[in-house]
C-alpha positions as CSV (number, residue, x, y, z in Angstrom):
1,M,18.3,25.4,56.4
2,T,16.0,27.0,53.9
3,G,16.3,26.7,50.2
4,W,17.5,30.3,50.0
5,T,20.3,29.6,52.4
6,L,21.5,26.6,50.4
7,F,21.2,28.6,47.2
8,F,23.4,31.4,48.5
9,I,26.0,28.9,49.9
10,I,26.2,27.2,46.5
11,V,26.6,30.6,44.7
12,G,29.2,31.7,47.2
13,V,31.2,28.5,46.8
14,A,31.0,28.8,43.0
15,V,32.2,32.5,43.1
16,L,35.1,31.7,45.4
17,T,36.2,28.7,43.3
18,A,36.2,30.9,40.1
19,Q,38.3,33.5,41.9
20,L,40.7,30.8,43.1
21,F,41.2,29.6,39.5
22,R,41.8,33.2,38.4
23,V,44.5,33.7,41.0
24,I,46.2,30.4,40.1
25,D,46.1,31.3,36.4
26,A,47.6,34.7,37.1
27,I,50.4,33.1,39.0
28,E,51.2,30.5,36.3
29,R,50.9,32.9,33.4
30,P,54.3,34.6,33.9
31,S,56.1,31.3,34.4
32,R,54.6,29.9,31.2
33,Q,56.1,32.9,29.2
34,D,59.5,32.3,30.9
35,N,59.4,28.7,29.9
36,R,58.6,29.6,26.2
37,S,61.5,32.1,26.0
38,A,63.9,29.6,27.6
39,V,63.0,26.9,25.0
40,R,63.8,29.3,22.1
């Protein structure tokens, strides 16, 4: 494994992790708004 291979693997994992957190945030965002309206 060369240094470039390791570099691209690390970058790929970082990008996929960021996308995963964006998807989770998009899923939780509507439920947070529903909870706020239910409390009021």
